[in-house]
OpenMM code with the backbone's topology and positions (N, CA, C; nanometers):
from openmm import Vec3, app, unit

residues = "MET PRO THR SER SER LEU ILE SER ILE ILE VAL ILE LEU SER LYS ASN ARG VAL ILE ALA LYS ASN GLY GLU ILE PRO TRP LYS ILE SER GLU ASP LEU LYS ARG PHE ARG ARG ILE THR LYS GLY HIS PRO VAL ILE MET GLY ARG LYS THR PHE GLU SER ILE GLY LYS PRO LEU PRO GLY ARG THR ASN VAL ILE ILE THR GLN ASN SER LYS LEU LYS ILE GLN ASN CYS ILE VAL VAL HIS SER LEU GLU LYS ALA ILE GLU GLU ALA LYS ARG SER SER GLY SER ASP GLU ILE PHE ILE ILE GLY GLY GLY GLN VAL PHE GLU GLN ALA ILE GLN LEU VAL ASP LYS LEU TYR LEU THR ILE VAL ASP GLU GLU ILE ASP GLY ASP VAL PHE PHE PRO ASP TYR SER ASP PHE LYS LYS ILE VAL PHE GLU GLN LYS ARG GLU SER GLN GLY TYR LYS TYR THR PHE ILE ASP LEU GLU LYS SER".split()
positions = [
    Vec3(2.7331, 1.1126, -0.2486),
    Vec3(2.6075, 1.1325, -0.1754),
    Vec3(2.5678, 1.2795, -0.1836),
    Vec3(2.4430, 1.3082, -0.2200),
    Vec3(2.4013, 1.4473, -0.2318),
    Vec3(2.4073, 1.5181, -0.0962),
    Vec3(2.4431, 1.6460, -0.0992),
    Vec3(2.4495, 1.7204, 0.0259),
    Vec3(2.3105, 1.7579, 0.0742),
    Vec3(2.2189, 1.7809, -0.0180),
    Vec3(2.0826, 1.8088, 0.0264),
    Vec3(1.9859, 1.7329, -0.0627),
    Vec3(1.8851, 1.6805, -0.0021),
    Vec3(1.7838, 1.6047, -0.0747),
    Vec3(1.6547, 1.6845, -0.0768),
    Vec3(1.5886, 1.6791, -0.1899),
    Vec3(1.4558, 1.7361, -0.2012),
    Vec3(1.3638, 1.6509, -0.1147),
    Vec3(1.2783, 1.7141, -0.0369),
    Vec3(1.1806, 1.6407, 0.0430),
    Vec3(1.0437, 1.6648, -0.0205),
    Vec3(0.9782, 1.5557, -0.0578),
    Vec3(0.8516, 1.5647, -0.1295),
    Vec3(0.7450, 1.4802, -0.0618),
    Vec3(0.6215, 1.5170, -0.0882),
    Vec3(0.5060, 1.4372, -0.0469),
    Vec3(0.4390, 1.3883, -0.1741),
    Vec3(0.3955, 1.2624, -0.1721),
    Vec3(0.3144, 1.2090, -0.2818),
    Vec3(0.1888, 1.1498, -0.2200),
    Vec3(0.0721, 1.1903, -0.2724),
    Vec3(-0.0545, 1.1515, -0.2092),
    Vec3(-0.1697, 1.1642, -0.3088),
    Vec3(-0.2741, 1.0849, -0.2856),
    Vec3(-0.4003, 1.0994, -0.3578),
    Vec3(-0.5031, 1.1529, -0.2579),
    Vec3(-0.5813, 1.2516, -0.3020),
    Vec3(-0.6793, 1.3144, -0.2135),
    Vec3(-0.7994, 1.3622, -0.2922),
    Vec3(-0.9070, 1.3886, -0.2201),
    Vec3(-1.0279, 1.4420, -0.2827),
    Vec3(-1.0197, 1.5945, -0.2860),
    Vec3(-1.1175, 1.6565, -0.3540),
    Vec3(-1.1228, 1.8040, -0.3582),
    Vec3(-1.1320, 1.8637, -0.2184),
    Vec3(-1.1964, 1.7929, -0.1246),
    Vec3(-1.2068, 1.8434, 0.0126),
    Vec3(-1.0958, 1.7859, 0.1023),
    Vec3(-0.9881, 1.7396, 0.0410),
    Vec3(-0.8627, 1.6975, 0.1057),
    Vec3(-0.8737, 1.5679, 0.1865),
    Vec3(-0.9758, 1.4860, 0.1619),
    Vec3(-0.9847, 1.3554, 0.2281),
    Vec3(-0.8786, 1.2635, 0.1683),
    Vec3(-0.8046, 1.1944, 0.2571),
    Vec3(-0.7066, 1.0962, 0.2104),
    Vec3(-0.7392, 0.9543, 0.2584),
    Vec3(-0.8283, 0.9421, 0.3573),
    Vec3(-0.8629, 0.8081, 0.4057),
    Vec3(-0.9962, 0.8090, 0.4790),
    Vec3(-1.0535, 0.6901, 0.4832),
    Vec3(-1.1745, 0.6682, 0.5615),
    Vec3(-1.1636, 0.5279, 0.6206),
    Vec3(-1.1786, 0.5193, 0.7515),
    Vec3(-1.1682, 0.3912, 0.8220),
    Vec3(-1.0380, 0.3180, 0.7904),
    Vec3(-0.9284, 0.3945, 0.7818),
    Vec3(-0.7971, 0.3347, 0.7604),
    Vec3(-0.7676, 0.2905, 0.6181),
    Vec3(-0.8533, 0.3270, 0.5241),
    Vec3(-0.8343, 0.2853, 0.3857),
    Vec3(-0.8360, 0.4059, 0.2923),
    Vec3(-0.7592, 0.3961, 0.1844),
    Vec3(-0.7652, 0.4975, 0.0788),
    Vec3(-0.8965, 0.4741, 0.0046),
    Vec3(-0.9772, 0.5781, -0.0138),
    Vec3(-1.1102, 0.5590, -0.0733),
    Vec3(-1.1109, 0.5203, -0.2218),
    Vec3(-0.9957, 0.5270, -0.2903),
    Vec3(-0.9918, 0.4980, -0.4336),
    Vec3(-0.8867, 0.3937, -0.4630),
    Vec3(-0.9113, 0.3189, -0.5679),
    Vec3(-0.8100, 0.2305, -0.6259),
    Vec3(-0.8034, 0.2684, -0.7739),
    Vec3(-0.7145, 0.3605, -0.8050),
    Vec3(-0.6996, 0.4072, -0.9426),
    Vec3(-0.5646, 0.3571, -0.9921),
    Vec3(-0.5663, 0.2636, -1.0851),
    Vec3(-0.4414, 0.1985, -1.1266),
    Vec3(-0.3407, 0.2976, -1.1849),
    Vec3(-0.3877, 0.4006, -1.2552),
    Vec3(-0.2943, 0.4999, -1.3106),
    Vec3(-0.2216, 0.5762, -1.1992),
    Vec3(-0.2910, 0.6010, -1.0883),
    Vec3(-0.2276, 0.6671, -0.9741),
    Vec3(-0.1225, 0.5756, -0.9119),
    Vec3(-0.1550, 0.4475, -0.8976),
    Vec3(-0.0587, 0.3528, -0.8406),
    Vec3(0.0650, 0.3396, -0.9283),
    Vec3(0.0453, 0.3389, -1.0600),
    Vec3(0.1595, 0.3324, -1.1529),
    Vec3(0.2460, 0.4573, -1.1406),
    Vec3(0.1813, 0.5721, -1.1301),
    Vec3(0.2546, 0.6984, -1.1142),
    Vec3(0.3339, 0.6969, -0.9832),
    Vec3(0.2703, 0.6535, -0.8758),
    Vec3(0.3362, 0.6444, -0.7456),
    Vec3(0.4615, 0.5570, -0.7560),
    Vec3(0.4457, 0.4392, -0.8159),
    Vec3(0.5579, 0.3457, -0.8307),
    Vec3(0.6706, 0.4083, -0.9121),
    Vec3(0.6363, 0.4681, -1.0256),
    Vec3(0.7363, 0.5267, -1.1157),
    Vec3(0.8127, 0.6405, -1.0479),
    Vec3(0.7412, 0.7274, -0.9770),
    Vec3(0.8035, 0.8449, -0.9162),
    Vec3(0.8890, 0.8077, -0.7948),
    Vec3(0.8427, 0.7123, -0.7142),
    Vec3(0.9135, 0.6819, -0.5889),
    Vec3(1.0206, 0.5742, -0.6029),
    Vec3(1.0187, 0.4972, -0.7102),
    Vec3(1.1150, 0.3869, -0.7288),
    Vec3(1.2579, 0.4389, -0.7179),
    Vec3(1.3381, 0.3707, -0.6363),
    Vec3(1.4781, 0.4081, -0.6202),
    Vec3(1.5020, 0.5171, -0.5175),
    Vec3(1.3939, 0.5672, -0.4572),
    Vec3(1.4044, 0.6737, -0.3574),
    Vec3(1.3551, 0.6220, -0.2218),
    Vec3(1.4025, 0.6797, -0.1131),
    Vec3(1.3484, 0.6410, 0.0172),
    Vec3(1.2061, 0.6929, 0.0345),
    Vec3(1.1251, 0.6130, 0.1048),
    Vec3(0.9887, 0.6531, 0.1385),
    Vec3(0.9747, 0.6525, 0.2903),
    Vec3(0.9116, 0.7567, 0.3415),
    Vec3(0.8874, 0.7719, 0.4851),
    Vec3(0.7374, 0.7613, 0.5075),
    Vec3(0.7004, 0.6801, 0.6075),
    Vec3(0.5575, 0.6642, 0.6374),
    Vec3(0.5383, 0.6336, 0.7850),
    Vec3(0.4187, 0.6601, 0.8320),
    Vec3(0.3821, 0.6213, 0.9669),
    Vec3(0.3530, 0.4721, 0.9742),
    Vec3(0.3493, 0.4207, 1.0959),
    Vec3(0.3250, 0.2780, 1.1178),
    Vec3(0.1911, 0.2329, 1.0596),
    Vec3(0.0857, 0.3127, 1.0778),
    Vec3(-0.0457, 0.2732, 1.0267),
    Vec3(-0.0449, 0.2624, 0.8744),
    Vec3(0.0238, 0.3557, 0.8093),
    Vec3(0.0349, 0.3495, 0.6632),
    Vec3(0.1090, 0.2231, 0.6228),
    Vec3(0.2189, 0.1941, 0.6930),
    Vec3(0.2935, 0.0714, 0.6632),
    Vec3(0.2033, -0.0511, 0.6794),
    Vec3(0.1292, -0.0559, 0.7884),
    Vec3(0.0415, -0.1710, 0.8124),
    Vec3(-0.0666, -0.1826, 0.7052),
    Vec3(-0.1151, -0.0700, 0.6533),
    Vec3(-0.2173, -0.0766, 0.5481),
    Vec3(-0.1578, -0.1291, 0.4172),
    Vec3(-0.0292, -0.1022, 0.3937),
    Vec3(0.0390, -0.1552, 0.2750),
    Vec3(0.0718, -0.3034, 0.2967),
    Vec3(0.1174, -0.3353, 0.4184),
    Vec3(0.1383, -0.4747, 0.4557),
    Vec3(0.2776, -0.5309, 0.4343),
    Vec3(0.3636, -0.4567, 0.3665),
    Vec3(0.4996, -0.5050, 0.3415),
    Vec3(0.5862, -0.3873, 0.2963),
    Vec3(0.7184, -0.4018, 0.3052),
    Vec3(0.8042, -0.2944, 0.2545),
    Vec3(0.7852, -0.2779, 0.1037),
    Vec3(0.7895, -0.1538, 0.0583),
    Vec3(0.7781, -0.1282, -0.0851),
    Vec3(0.9113, -0.1631, -0.1513),
    Vec3(0.9092, -0.2489, -0.2523),
    Vec3(1.0344, -0.2922, -0.3153),
    Vec3(1.1040, -0.1796, -0.3918),
    Vec3(1.2360, -0.1874, -0.3976),
    Vec3(1.3133, -0.0902, -0.4739),
    Vec3(1.3243, 0.0453, -0.4073),
    Vec3(1.2911, 0.0522, -0.2797),
    Vec3(1.2954, 0.1774, -0.2046),
    Vec3(1.3424, 0.1486, -0.0622),
    Vec3(1.4136, 0.2430, -0.0019),
    Vec3(1.4426, 0.2353, 0.1409),
    Vec3(1.3145, 0.2749, 0.2125),
    Vec3(1.2636, 0.1879, 0.2989),
    Vec3(1.1393, 0.2128, 0.3713),
    Vec3(1.1726, 0.2577, 0.5131),
    Vec3(1.1298, 0.3786, 0.5488),
    Vec3(1.1515, 0.4319, 0.6835),
    Vec3(1.0154, 0.4469, 0.7493),
    Vec3(0.9992, 0.3797, 0.8643),
    Vec3(0.8712, 0.3764, 0.9343),
    Vec3(0.8833, 0.4567, 1.0632),
    Vec3(0.7873, 0.5469, 1.0861),
    Vec3(0.7840, 0.6256, 1.2096),
    Vec3(0.6823, 0.5627, 1.3041),
    Vec3(0.7246, 0.5371, 1.4273),
    Vec3(0.6349, 0.4817, 1.5279),
    Vec3(0.6776, 0.5308, 1.6656),
    Vec3(0.5841, 0.5313, 1.7574),
    Vec3(0.6183, 0.5633, 1.8963),
    Vec3(0.6541, 0.4380, 1.9743),
    Vec3(0.6320, 0.3215, 1.9146),
    Vec3(0.6612, 0.1938, 1.9798),
    Vec3(0.8114, 0.1666, 1.9744),
    Vec3(0.8786, 0.1800, 2.0865),
    Vec3(1.0244, 0.1656, 2.0904),
    Vec3(1.0699, 0.0208, 2.0717),
    Vec3(0.9787, -0.0741, 2.0794),
    Vec3(1.0152, -0.2154, 2.0645),
    Vec3(0.9901, -0.2682, 1.9223),
    Vec3(0.9238, -0.1897, 1.8402),
    Vec3(0.8863, -0.2362, 1.7067),
    Vec3(1.0083, -0.2542, 1.6170),
    Vec3(1.0175, -0.3710, 1.5574),
    Vec3(1.1206, -0.4015, 1.4577),
    Vec3(1.0470, -0.4527, 1.3348),
    Vec3(1.0843, -0.4038, 1.2182),
    Vec3(1.0225, -0.4490, 1.0946),
    Vec3(1.1346, -0.4878, 0.9986),
    Vec3(1.1317, -0.6120, 0.9558),
    Vec3(1.2353, -0.6627, 0.8673),
    Vec3(1.2419, -0.5814, 0.7378),
    Vec3(1.3630, -0.5506, 0.6945),
    Vec3(1.3907, -0.4754, 0.5708),
    Vec3(1.3383, -0.3319, 0.5743),
    Vec3(1.3191, -0.2771, 0.6941),
    Vec3(1.2761, -0.1380, 0.7108),
    Vec3(1.3626, -0.0718, 0.8182),
    Vec3(1.3720, 0.0582, 0.8104),
    Vec3(1.4354, 0.1367, 0.9156),
    Vec3(1.3220, 0.1902, 1.0023),
    Vec3(1.3269, 0.1629, 1.1314),
    Vec3(1.2220, 0.2071, 1.2234),
    Vec3(1.2790, 0.3192, 1.3101),
    Vec3(1.2084, 0.4328, 1.3128),
    Vec3(1.2511, 0.5499, 1.3905),
    Vec3(1.1321, 0.6032, 1.4699),
    Vec3(1.1588, 0.7052, 1.5521),
    Vec3(1.0544, 0.7539, 1.6425),
    Vec3(1.0184, 0.9011, 1.6230),
    Vec3(1.0691, 0.9628, 1.5149),
    Vec3(1.0306, 1.1010, 1.4852),
    Vec3(1.0495, 1.1276, 1.3364),
    Vec3(0.9788, 1.2264, 1.2870),
    Vec3(0.9924, 1.2658, 1.1471),
    Vec3(1.1346, 1.3133, 1.1186),
    Vec3(1.1905, 1.3904, 1.2104),
    Vec3(1.3263, 1.4431, 1.1906),
    Vec3(1.4259, 1.3287, 1.1753),
    Vec3(1.4135, 1.2273, 1.2606),
    Vec3(1.5028, 1.1109, 1.2538),
    Vec3(1.4783, 1.0339, 1.1237),
    Vec3(1.3543, 1.0264, 1.0809),
    Vec3(1.3211, 0.9571, 0.9558),
    Vec3(1.3893, 1.0242, 0.8374),
    Vec3(1.3835, 1.1564, 0.8332),
    Vec3(1.4478, 1.2303, 0.7239),
    Vec3(1.5989, 1.2100, 0.7289),
    Vec3(1.6549, 1.2184, 0.8478),
    Vec3(1.7993, 1.1980, 0.8659),
    Vec3(1.8409, 1.0585, 0.8169),
    Vec3(1.7673, 0.9555, 0.8559),
    Vec3(1.7980, 0.8179, 0.8151),
    Vec3(1.7799, 0.7999, 0.6646),
    Vec3(1.6758, 0.8586, 0.6087),
    Vec3(1.6516, 0.8471, 0.4644),
    Vec3(1.7669, 0.9091, 0.3860),
    Vec3(1.8133, 1.0241, 0.4306),
    Vec3(1.9264, 1.0897, 0.3635),
    Vec3(2.0522, 1.0048, 0.3756),
    Vec3(2.0775, 0.9539, 0.4951),
    Vec3(2.2001, 0.8804, 0.5225),
    Vec3(2.2040, 0.7450, 0.4511),
    Vec3(2.0923, 0.6766, 0.4476),
    Vec3(2.0931, 0.5393, 0.3984),
    Vec3(2.0811, 0.5271, 0.2471),
    Vec3(2.0341, 0.6294, 0.1811),
    Vec3(2.0027, 0.6107, 0.0396),
    Vec3(2.0942, 0.6842, -0.0559),
    Vec3(2.1418, 0.8003, -0.0175),
    Vec3(2.2178, 0.8816, -0.1111),
    Vec3(2.1315, 0.9366, -0.2233),
    Vec3(2.0008, 0.9309, -0.2077),
    Vec3(1.9082, 0.9767, -0.3111),
    Vec3(1.8957, 1.1284, -0.3093),
    Vec3(1.8614, 1.1852, -0.4245),
    Vec3(1.8420, 1.3295, -0.4330),
    Vec3(1.7000, 1.3721, -0.3970),
    Vec3(1.6118, 1.2733, -0.3701),
    Vec3(1.4739, 1.3062, -0.3336),
    Vec3(1.4205, 1.2017, -0.2361),
    Vec3(1.3535, 1.2496, -0.1331),
    Vec3(1.2923, 1.1659, -0.0301),
    Vec3(1.1422, 1.1879, -0.0371),
    Vec3(1.0659, 1.0787, -0.0291),
    Vec3(0.9208, 1.0893, -0.0380),
    Vec3(0.8536, 1.0553, 0.0941),
    Vec3(0.7639, 1.1421, 0.1356),
    Vec3(0.6778, 1.1169, 0.2509),
    Vec3(0.5453, 1.0701, 0.1930),
    Vec3(0.5013, 0.9493, 0.2361),
    Vec3(0.3855, 0.8875, 0.1704),
    Vec3(0.2658, 0.8674, 0.2624),
    Vec3(0.2724, 0.9160, 0.3859),
    Vec3(0.1539, 0.9076, 0.4721),
    Vec3(0.1883, 0.8632, 0.6121),
    Vec3(0.0891, 0.8661, 0.6905),
    Vec3(-0.0475, 0.9107, 0.6728),
    Vec3(-0.0680, 1.0536, 0.7208),
    Vec3(-0.1902, 1.0767, 0.7651),
    Vec3(-0.2342, 1.2103, 0.7991),
    Vec3(-0.1477, 1.2815, 0.9015),
    Vec3(-0.1104, 1.2131, 1.0088),
    Vec3(-0.0274, 1.2768, 1.1128),
    Vec3(0.1102, 1.3108, 1.0594),
    Vec3(0.1671, 1.2223, 0.9794),
    Vec3(0.2998, 1.2468, 0.9223),
    Vec3(0.2932, 1.3634, 0.8231),
    Vec3(0.1898, 1.3665, 0.7400),
    Vec3(0.1729, 1.4791, 0.6474),
    Vec3(0.1622, 1.6110, 0.7237),
    Vec3(0.0844, 1.6103, 0.8318),
    Vec3(0.0648, 1.7314, 0.9134),
    Vec3(0.1987, 1.7825, 0.9674),
    Vec3(0.2811, 1.6916, 1.0176),
    Vec3(0.4121, 1.7300, 1.0707),
    Vec3(0.5067, 1.7754, 0.9600),
    Vec3(0.4941, 1.7173, 0.8419),
    Vec3(0.5928, 1.7378, 0.7352),
    Vec3(0.5638, 1.8550, 0.6431),
    Vec3(0.4402, 1.8993, 0.6349),
    Vec3(0.4007, 1.9938, 0.5292),
    Vec3(0.4886, 2.1191, 0.5242),
    Vec3(0.5328, 2.1676, 0.6396),
    Vec3(0.6168, 2.2879, 0.6405),
    Vec3(0.7614, 2.2594, 0.5999),
    Vec3(0.8011, 2.1312, 0.5995),
    Vec3(0.9389, 2.0931, 0.5680),
    Vec3(0.9604, 2.0560, 0.4220),
    Vec3(0.8510, 2.0290, 0.3499),
    Vec3(0.8664, 1.9746, 0.2153),
    Vec3(0.8847, 2.0822, 0.1095),
    Vec3(0.9488, 2.0401, 0.0004),
    Vec3(0.9785, 2.1283, -0.1117),
    Vec3(0.8787, 2.1122, -0.2257),
    Vec3(0.8218, 1.9909, -0.2376),
    Vec3(0.7396, 1.9611, -0.3544),
    Vec3(0.6263, 1.8670, -0.3163),
    Vec3(0.5122, 1.8849, -0.3825),
    Vec3(0.3969, 1.7963, -0.3657),
    Vec3(0.3651, 1.7305, -0.4997),
    Vec3(0.3486, 1.5999, -0.4978),
    Vec3(0.2980, 1.5252, -0.6132),
    Vec3(0.1580, 1.4813, -0.5735),
    Vec3(0.0587, 1.5492, -0.6263),
    Vec3(-0.0796, 1.5231, -0.5862),
    Vec3(-0.1572, 1.4561, -0.6984),
    Vec3(-0.2450, 1.3665, -0.6596),
    Vec3(-0.3514, 1.3189, -0.7469),
    Vec3(-0.4788, 1.3656, -0.6790),
    Vec3(-0.5466, 1.4604, -0.7418),
    Vec3(-0.6678, 1.5167, -0.6822),
    Vec3(-0.7891, 1.4577, -0.7539),
    Vec3(-0.8655, 1.3783, -0.6803),
    Vec3(-0.9863, 1.3172, -0.7345),
    Vec3(-1.0958, 1.4237, -0.7343),
    Vec3(-1.1624, 1.4388, -0.8477),
    Vec3(-1.2572, 1.5473, -0.8683),
    Vec3(-1.3930, 1.5169, -0.8047),
    Vec3(-1.3918, 1.5002, -0.6729),
    Vec3(-1.5169, 1.4843, -0.5984),
    Vec3(-1.4893, 1.5138, -0.4518),
    Vec3(-1.5972, 1.5484, -0.3823),
    Vec3(-1.5874, 1.5666, -0.2379),
    Vec3(-1.6454, 1.4416, -0.1745),
    Vec3(-1.5712, 1.3863, -0.0786),
    Vec3(-1.6197, 1.2635, -0.0159),
    Vec3(-1.6107, 1.2748, 0.1350),
    Vec3(-1.6792, 1.1837, 0.1992),
    Vec3(-1.6764, 1.1734, 0.3439),
    Vec3(-1.5518, 1.0944, 0.3827),
    Vec3(-1.4796, 1.1422, 0.4823),
    Vec3(-1.3615, 1.0703, 0.5277),
    Vec3(-1.3259, 1.1111, 0.6687),
    Vec3(-1.2252, 1.0466, 0.7246),
    Vec3(-1.1843, 1.0797, 0.8606),
    Vec3(-1.0370, 1.1178, 0.8730),
    Vec3(-0.9636, 1.1161, 0.7616),
    Vec3(-0.8252, 1.1636, 0.7607),
    Vec3(-0.8117, 1.2609, 0.6444),
    Vec3(-0.7579, 1.3779, 0.6758),
    Vec3(-0.7480, 1.4851, 0.5770),
    Vec3(-0.6031, 1.5253, 0.5541),
    Vec3(-0.5740, 1.5664, 0.4314),
    Vec3(-0.4433, 1.6219, 0.3996),
    Vec3(-0.4408, 1.7656, 0.4503),
    Vec3(-0.3283, 1.8109, 0.5061),
    Vec3(-0.3247, 1.9476, 0.5594),
    Vec3(-0.3333, 2.0536, 0.4497),
    Vec3(-0.3605, 2.1753, 0.4920),
    Vec3(-0.3640, 2.2892, 0.4004),
    Vec3(-0.2308, 2.2986, 0.3267),
    Vec3(-0.2376, 2.3138, 0.1963),
    Vec3(-0.1143, 2.3230, 0.1175),
    Vec3(-0.1130, 2.4492, 0.0303),
    Vec3(-0.1795, 2.5539, 0.0787),
    Vec3(-0.1928, 2.6762, 0.0002),
    Vec3(-0.0601, 2.7499, -0.0226),
    Vec3(0.0457, 2.7150, 0.0527),
    Vec3(0.1776, 2.7750, 0.0275),
    Vec3(0.2405, 2.7226, -0.1016),
    Vec3(0.1884, 2.6124, -0.1524),
    Vec3(0.2429, 2.5522, -0.2743),
    Vec3(0.1629, 2.6053, -0.3931),
    Vec3(0.2159, 2.7066, -0.4582),
    Vec3(0.1419, 2.7746, -0.5642),
    Vec3(0.1999, 2.7524, -0.7036),
    Vec3(0.3272, 2.7144, -0.7111),
    Vec3(0.3930, 2.7007, -0.8400),
    Vec3(0.3614, 2.5630, -0.9002),
    Vec3(0.2893, 2.5636, -1.0117),
    Vec3(0.2535, 2.4390, -1.0794),
    Vec3(0.3685, 2.4009, -1.1721),
    Vec3(0.4280, 2.2836, -1.1490),
    Vec3(0.5369, 2.2387, -1.2353),
    Vec3(0.4920, 2.1277, -1.3310),
    Vec3(0.3752, 2.0696, -1.3036),
    Vec3(0.3178, 1.9690, -1.3926),
    Vec3(0.1697, 1.9602, -1.3604),
    Vec3(0.0869, 1.9464, -1.4657),
    Vec3(-0.0565, 1.9278, -1.4443),
    Vec3(-0.1137, 1.8500, -1.5612),
    Vec3(-0.1920, 1.7478, -1.5290),
    Vec3(-0.2540, 1.6668, -1.6334),
    Vec3(-0.3879, 1.6136, -1.5831),
    Vec3(-0.4944, 1.6478, -1.6533),
    Vec3(-0.6270, 1.5973, -1.6175),
    Vec3(-0.6438, 1.4584, -1.6790),
    Vec3(-0.7034, 1.3686, -1.6012),
    Vec3(-0.7195, 1.2302, -1.6450),
    Vec3(-0.8584, 1.1806, -1.6072),
    Vec3(-0.8947, 1.0690, -1.6676),
    Vec3(-1.0178, 1.0005, -1.6294),
    Vec3(-0.9976, 0.8517, -1.6521),
    Vec3(-1.0265, 0.7726, -1.5499),
    Vec3(-1.0241, 0.6270, -1.5650),
    Vec3(-1.0966, 0.5636, -1.4477),
    Vec3(-1.1435, 0.4432, -1.4704),
    Vec3(-1.2118, 0.3650, -1.3682),
    Vec3(-1.3274, 0.4417, -1.3035),
    Vec3(-1.3926, 0.5287, -1.3826),
    Vec3(-1.5074, 0.6036, -1.3338),
    Vec3(-1.4724, 0.7277, -1.2535),
    Vec3(-1.3446, 0.7614, -1.2451),
    Vec3(-1.3012, 0.8787, -1.1700),
    Vec3(-1.2406, 0.9830, -1.2626),
    Vec3(-1.2714, 1.1091, -1.2349),
    Vec3(-1.2002, 1.2198, -1.2968),
    Vec3(-1.0994, 1.2671, -1.1924),
    Vec3(-0.9772, 1.2911, -1.2345),
    Vec3(-0.8738, 1.3324, -1.1406),
    Vec3(-0.7659, 1.4107, -1.2143),
    Vec3(-0.6830, 1.4777, -1.1363),
    Vec3(-0.5753, 1.5578, -1.1923),
    Vec3(-0.4448, 1.5205, -1.1234),
    Vec3(-0.3439, 1.4905, -1.2041),
    Vec3(-0.2083, 1.4804, -1.1515),
    Vec3(-0.1541, 1.6219, -1.1503),
    Vec3(-0.1063, 1.6671, -1.0359),
    Vec3(-0.0517, 1.8019, -1.0294),
    Vec3(0.0675, 1.8022, -0.9335),
    Vec3(0.1787, 1.8556, -0.9821),
    Vec3(0.3001, 1.8676, -0.9006),
    Vec3(0.3183, 2.0148, -0.8677),
    Vec3(0.3340, 2.0434, -0.7403),
    Vec3(0.3418, 2.1819, -0.6921),
    Vec3(0.4700, 2.2056, -0.6132),
    Vec3(0.5200, 2.3265, -0.6246),
    Vec3(0.6325, 2.3700, -0.5415),
    Vec3(0.5931, 2.5007, -0.4736),
    Vec3(0.6635, 2.5325, -0.3652),
    Vec3(0.6392, 2.6620, -0.3013),
    Vec3(0.6881, 2.7700, -0.3957),
    Vec3(0.6133, 2.8794, -0.4038),
    Vec3(0.6549, 2.9857, -0.4962),
    Vec3(0.7428, 3.0871, -0.4269),
] * unit.nanometer
topology = app.Topology()
chain = topology.addChain("A")
for resn in residues:
    res = topology.addResidue(resn, chain)
    for name in ("N", "CA", "C"):
        topology.addAtom(name, app.Element.getBySymbol(name[0]), res)
């Protein structure tokens, strides 16, 4: 079991940092979904209850850790905890993985941004109206991967960042 795990965030967002509107991700870009699956497969994923409910089921091939304030909530095939710190602890303990992914939503990202080592971003090249925003990530300056793409009518960039 690794002694320390990399803590990462993976997210799709607009140029103005919108990640959701009315509880939904504003884009369905199949290349982004494939990238998400490929990168997170075999690793634990941490998410808030609302994010879990929007997905509707545990993500296969991953330890799913759900953060909620509801002390009575039980979700089959998931680990349910009540804080980000406990979620990270459980993800490390249960998986033995060298990387843990935080996958949403907005409140969880806000709490986690100072704790993470790496960001896997898909930045959609437009500004849109939304009600959930990704927090400021200006501390992440080191580009470790960048690729501009276009599909399904969207221009976007895959970019992986680390703190410099």
